[in-house]
C-alpha positions in Angstrom: -2.7 7.1 -34.8 -6.0 4.9 -33.1 -8.9 6.3 -31.8 -8.8 9.1 -29.2 -11.5 9.2 -26.2 -11.9 10.4 -22.9 -11.1 7.6 -20.7 -13.7 9.0 -17.9 -16.7 11.0 -17.4 -16.5 14.1 -16.4 -18.9 17.0 -14.8 -17.4 20.5 -14.8 -19.3 21.2 -10.8 -18.7 24.8 -11.5 -21.6 25.6 -13.6 -23.9 22.7 -13.7 -25.0 23.3 -9.9 -26.7 26.2 -9.0 -25.8 29.0 -5.9 -27.7 26.8 -3.0 -25.7 23.9 -3.6 -22.5 24.9 -4.3 -22.8 26.8 -1.2 -24.2 23.6 0.5 -21.2 21.3 -0.6 -18.7 23.9 0.5 -20.1 23.6 3.8 -19.8 19.8 3.4 -15.7 19.7 2.5 -15.4 22.6 5.3 -16.9 20.1 7.4 -15.3 17.3 6.7 -11.8 19.7 6.4 -12.8 20.4 10.3 -13.1 16.8 10.8 -9.4 16.3 9.2 -7.6 19.1 10.8 -9.4 18.1 14.2 -8.1 14.4 14.1 -4.7 14.8 12.7 -4.0 17.7 15.8 -4.7 14.9 18.2 -2.8 12.0 16.3 0.1 14.5 15.9 0.7 14.8 19.6 1.7 10.9 20.2 4.0 8.8 19.0 1.7 5.4 18.5 -1.8 5.6 17.1 -4.2 2.8 16.4 -5.5 1.5 13.5 -9.0 1.9 15.1 -8.2 5.6 15.3 -7.5 6.3 11.9 -10.5 4.0 10.9 -12.8 5.7 12.5 -11.4 9.5 11.7 -11.2 7.7 7.9 -15.1 6.9 8.7 -16.6 10.0 9.9 -15.1 11.7 7.2 -16.8 9.1 4.9 -20.2 9.2 6.3 -20.0 13.2 6.7 -19.7 12.9 2.6 -22.1 10.2 1.9 -25.0 11.7 3.9 -24.3 14.7 2.0 -24.3 13.3 -1.3 -27.4 11.7 -0.3 -29.2 14.6 0.7 -28.4 16.5 -2.7 -30.4 13.3 -4.3 -27.5 12.0 -6.2 -26.3 8.3 -6.0 -23.4 7.8 -4.4 -19.8 8.6 -5.0 -19.3 5.1 -5.8 -21.3 2.5 -7.5 -19.0 0.0 -5.5 -17.1 0.0 -2.1 -13.2 -0.2 -2.3 -11.7 -3.7 -2.0 -15.1 -5.3 -2.8 
């Protein structure tokens, strides 16, 4: 059979974070979802959407999530940006 090992390192965030951290993460996720829902509802009523508008929405969500990670004291979500 060969060597069997986990391909990625995982962490159970439900047991390793205290109650305050869990609530803070939930608030950030709720805010990100609100941004996505608002952006999608604005874009659904149009036939054409520019790539600038879509990228702005994605950047807003990314900045929100990155700021929350940095405020929590941990490193960034990824070590290198996608496409670098």
